[in-house]
N, C-alpha and C positions, 0 to 999 in steps of 0.2 A: 414471787418473792423468794420461794425456796430455791428456784432455779438460779437466781442471782446469788443467793448465799451459798449455794452448792458450788458455784464457780470459784469460791474462795479456796476450795480444796486443791485447785490446780496451781502449780508452782508459778506458771507464767502470769496468772491473774494476781497472785500475791506480790510478784516482783513489780508489775505495773503499778499496783496500788501503793507499794512502798516508794516507788520513784515519784509518783504524783504527790504523795504526802511530804516526802523529803524536799521536793521542789517548792512546795508551798511554804514549808518551814524556812528554807533558805531565803525565799522572798521576804518573809516577815523579818528574819534576822538582818537582811540587807537594808530594809527600810529603817529598822531601829538603829542600825549602825550609822546610816546616813544622818539620822536625826541627832544621834550622840556626837558624831563628827562635826556637825554644823555648830555645835556648842563651842568647839575649839576656835572657830573663826570669829565668834562673837563672845569673848570671855566675860565681859561685864554686862551687867543689867542695863537696860536702856534707862536713861534718866531724863528728867525734864530739862527743857532748854533753859540756858541761863539768860537768854534774851528777855526783854521786858515781858512781863506777864500780860496776856490778853484776857480781859475779863469778859465773859459772855453771860448774859442774863439767861436764865433757863427758858424763857419764852421767846428768845431771839433766834433760835436755831433748832433744827431737828438733828438728833444724834445720828451720824452716819452708820454707826454700829447697829443701832436698832433697825434702820432702814435695810441694811444688808441682811440682817437676820430675817426680817420679814420676807425679803425677796428670795433668800435661800429656801425658806420653808415653803414658799409658794412654788418654787421650781420643783421641790420634792413632791408636792401635791400633784403637780402636772405629770411627773413621772409615775406616780401611783395611779393616776387616771389611765395612763397608757398601759400600765400593767394590768389593771382591771379590764381594760378593753381586750387585751390579748387573752386573759383568762376566760372571759365570757365567750369570746369567739372560739376558743379552744373547746369549750364544753358544748357548743351548739353544732348543729349540722352546717355543712359548708354553704348551703343555700341561704341560711339565715345570717351568715356572718356579716354581710353588708348592712343589714338592718341593725345588727348589734353595734357595729362600728358607728353608724350614724346616730344611734341612740346615745352612745357614750360621748361622741363629739358634742351633741346637743346638750347633754348633761354638764359637760365642762363649760360650755358657753353660758348656760343658765347659772351655774355656780359663780362665774365671774361677774355676771350682772347682779346677782343677789349680794355678793360681797360689796360691790360698788354701792348698792342701795342701802344695805343694812349692816353688813359685816364690819366695815370700817367704823361705823358709829358704835357698834357693840364693843369693838376691840379697843378703840382709842378715845371715844367720846367721854365727856364728863358724865358722871352718873352716880350711882349709889355705892361704888366700890367693887361691885360684882359685874355689872354690865353698864355700858354707856348708853346715854339717850340723847346725845347731840351729834351733829354732823351727818344726819341721814342724807343720802344722795350727795355727800361731800359739800353740803351747804353750810356757810358760816365758818369755814375753816380759818384757823389762825396760823401763824408761822410755825408753831409747835402744836403738839397734839393735846391741847387743852390742859386738863388737870394733871396729866402724866408728866408734862414738862420735859419730855425726852426728844 
């Protein structure tokens, strides 16, 4: 650590660090500028359609926003699993890395099966307001997620 901090005394290291930090700041400013500039192309807020209103009952459909959110979080969990796999393999000896990789892949598969069996029921099933107790193994599903109506 001292060796790395000691390198900050060198002018070349400070110059490279300043270039990297300024490059990152320019990237952030560019992204924020694009976001602000996009507002000029769409100056008004999106409004509801003036066409005939379509009435949906809460139990007739599943909200696509909620479905997308659950899928995004599931993808994040899969990326976390890959990160944990790399972390564990990095801490172990190279001869053990194959065993660690297989263990982590097995853990991911097991978690998927357990979510199918119990997780969906706990998350979306009708219950006591804290945890659901319907739809184990996805049995007895309705068009919407029971009491949540989403």
